[in-house]
C-alpha positions, 0 to 999 in steps of 0.5 A: 289636468281635467279627469278626460285628459286623463282618460285618453292617456295610455297606460304608459303615459299614465305611469310617467305622468304619475313619476313626473308629478311625484317629482314635483310633488317631492320638489315643493316639499323641500320647496315648504320646508325651506321657505321658498314655497311660493304658490302653496296651492299647487301642492294641493293641485298636485295631491288631486292630480296623482290621486285623479290617475291612481284611480283611473288607472284602477279603473282602466285595469279593472276594465281590462280584467272583467 
């Protein structure tokens, strides 16, 4: 997910996407624990996408207050 794509989202869309990514992260952790995880790079990608969404959401909130 590109930062430009995330910036174009509304706060509600950001919340929904964050929820979906957290669910996927949870499922990937279970797959890793049971030895069924095939795409190990996806864990890192999800973690970075979550951080990207949280960062941009915080920036948007700060802009709104200022």
